[in-house]
Structure formats: structure tokens, C-alpha cells
C-alpha positions in Angstrom: -0.1 0.1 0.1 1.3 3.4 -1.1 1.9 6.0 1.5 1.0 9.9 1.2 4.0 12.2 1.1 3.2 14.8 4.0 5.8 17.1 2.8 4.5 17.7 -0.8 1.1 18.2 0.5 -1.1 21.0 2.3 -2.0 20.8 6.1 -5.3 22.2 4.9 -6.2 19.2 2.6 -5.4 17.0 5.5 -7.9 18.7 7.6 -10.4 18.8 4.9 -10.2 15.1 4.2 -10.6 14.3 7.7 -13.5 16.7 8.0 -15.1 14.9 5.2 -14.4 11.6 6.5 -15.8 12.5 9.9 -19.0 13.8 8.5 -19.4 10.2 6.5 -18.5 8.6 9.6 -20.9 10.5 11.6 -23.8 9.7 9.1 -22.8 5.9 9.4 -22.8 5.8 13.1 -26.4 5.6 13.3 -26.6 2.3 11.2 -23.6 0.7 13.4 -25.5 1.6 16.3 -28.8 0.2 15.4 -26.9 -2.8 13.6 -25.4 -3.7 17.1 -28.7 -3.0 19.1 -30.3 -5.6 17.1 -27.5 -8.3 17.8 -27.9 -7.7 21.5 -29.8 -10.2 23.9 -33.5 -9.4 24.4 -32.7 -8.6 28.1 -29.8 -6.2 27.2 -31.8 -4.6 24.5 -34.8 -3.8 26.6 -32.9 -2.4 29.5 -30.9 0.0 27.4 -34.3 1.1 25.6 -35.9 1.6 28.9 -33.0 3.6 30.3 -32.8 5.9 27.1 -36.6 6.5 27.5 -36.0 7.5 31.1 -33.2 9.7 30.3 -35.4 11.8 27.7 -33.8 13.5 25.0 -30.3 12.4 23.4 -27.4 14.3 24.6 -26.9 16.0 21.2 -30.4 17.4 21.3 -29.8 18.7 25.3 -26.7 20.0 23.9 -28.4 22.2 21.0 -30.9 23.4 23.6 -28.5 24.5 25.8 -26.3 26.5 23.4 -29.7 28.3 21.9 -31.2 29.0 25.2 -29.1 31.9 26.2 -29.9 33.3 22.6 -33.6 33.4 23.5 -34.4 30.5 20.8 -36.9 28.2 21.6 -37.1 24.9 19.7 -40.3 22.9 18.7 -40.0 19.2 18.7 -39.0 18.6 15.2 -36.7 21.6 15.6 -35.0 20.1 18.5 -34.4 16.8 16.6 -32.8 18.5 13.6 -30.8 20.7 15.8 -29.7 17.3 17.6 -28.7 16.2 14.3 -26.8 19.3 13.5 -24.7 18.8 16.8 -24.1 15.2 16.0 -22.8 16.1 12.5 -20.8 19.2 13.6 -19.2 17.3 16.3 -18.0 14.3 14.1 -16.9 16.6 11.5 -14.8 18.5 13.7 -13.2 15.5 15.4 -12.6 14.0 11.9 -10.9 17.3 10.9 -8.6 16.9 13.9 -7.9 13.3 12.7 -6.8 14.5 9.4 -4.6 17.1 11.2 -3.1 14.3 13.2 -2.3 12.4 10.3 0.3 15.0 9.2 2.1 14.3 12.4 1.7 10.6 12.7 2.5 9.4 9.2 3.4 6.0 9.9 -0.3 5.4 11.5 -2.2 2.3 10.1 -5.7 1.5 10.1 -5.9 0.7 13.6 -5.2 4.5 14.3 -8.7 4.9 13.2 -9.9 2.1 15.5 -8.0 3.7 18.4 -9.3 7.3 17.6 -13.0 6.0 17.7 -12.3 4.3 21.0 -10.6 7.5 22.4 -13.7 9.4 21.2 -15.9 6.9 23.0 -14.1 7.4 26.3 -13.8 10.9 26.2 -17.2 11.7 24.8 -19.5 9.1 26.2 -18.0 8.0 29.2 -16.3 11.4 30.1 -17.8 14.6 28.7 -21.6 13.8 28.6 -21.8 12.8 32.2 -19.6 15.5 33.2 -21.9 18.2 31.6 -24.8 16.6 32.8 -26.3 15.6 29.3 -26.6 11.8 30.1 -26.3 9.4 32.8 -23.0 8.3 34.4 -21.1 5.4 32.9 -22.4 3.2 36.1 -26.1 4.2 35.2 -25.5 3.2 31.6 -26.8 -0.5 30.8 -24.1 -2.6 29.4 -25.9 -3.1 26.1 -25.9 0.8 25.7 -22.1 0.9 26.3 -21.4 -2.1 23.8 -23.5 -0.4 21.3 -21.9 3.1 21.5 -18.6 1.4 21.6 -19.2 -0.2 18.6 -20.5 2.6 16.7 -17.4 5.0 17.8 -15.0 2.0 16.4 -17.1 2.3 13.0 -16.4 5.9 13.2 -12.8 5.7 13.6 -12.6 2.9 11.0 -14.8 4.9 8.4 -12.9 8.5 9.2 -9.5 6.5 8.5 -10.8 5.0 5.4 -12.2 7.9 3.8 -9.5 10.2 4.7 -6.8 7.8 3.1 -9.1 7.6 0.0 -9.6 11.2 -0.4 -6.1 12.2 0.4 -5.0 9.8 -2.5 -7.6 10.8 -5.0 -6.6 14.5 -4.3 -2.7 14.2 -4.3 
């Protein structure tokens, strides 16, 4: 497999390729999440669904509402879902851009870098940031099935971000 030369390429192109990969990966995360949930044992699936129901809105919707509240913007139920989607895709795109920027400094990383990146996002975002900002339950309050499906979705995010980045980078250089 040919490596992309970092010296002859633009850092902005790395960032843009990473951002595009992150956006695509964010979109595909939903499919990975649903696919994993379907494979869980019935009891784990029911527990995860019940806890999600009790939690209320997803953390992305809570984030959008928290950001817009000081601006005096109130959202309808439909707008809340769309605003949550904007937060989800924006968050994934920004992390993808950072991923692209990191590739410049870690040129020998392989496909596993994407999986490690996805694991890091799971640990930082789902396990640390969301509970710390009170946007969702703590890891101990979260059912095992939810942890498993979120972990798999984040690993898929990392893998897709990596693959997309490499394909775009090769196509554009």
C-alpha cells in the first residue's frame, strides 16, 4: 500500500479530508448503532431502551438546547431533533478534521489508528464529557448494552474516518 507524502501536501487538505471522513462516519454511526442493538440479547436490549426512555432526549439535543437557550431561541420538537442532528454531525466533522490534522504528525499510522481514535472518542465523549456536562447518565448508570452499542458505533466511526481520509487523500494528491 502506497503512503501519501506529507511534505508535498497541504495541511489544509489533510484537515478537509479528515472533516469529510468525519462527516461520512457520523452519518454511518447511526447504522452501526442500530445494527449492534439488533444483535444484543433481548434482556440487554430492553434495559437499554428503557434507560434511554427514562433519560429523555439524546445528549446532542440537550447540547443544542443548552447552546440556543441563552440566545432566547426555543425549539419545537421537530426543530429539537434537527438541532440534535446538527450537533452530532458538527461534532463528528470537527473530530474528523482533527483526525486529518493528526495524520500529518503521525504519518506511519495504519488502519488501527482509526479504531484507536474511535475508542478515544467513545471514552472521552460518551464516558467522560457527556456525564460531566450532565447531558446523560454516568457510566455506572448506563446499561451494558448501551455501552457496547456505543463502543461499536465509535469504532465504526474511527474506521470509516480513517478509510475515507485515505481514499480522499490519495484521490486529491
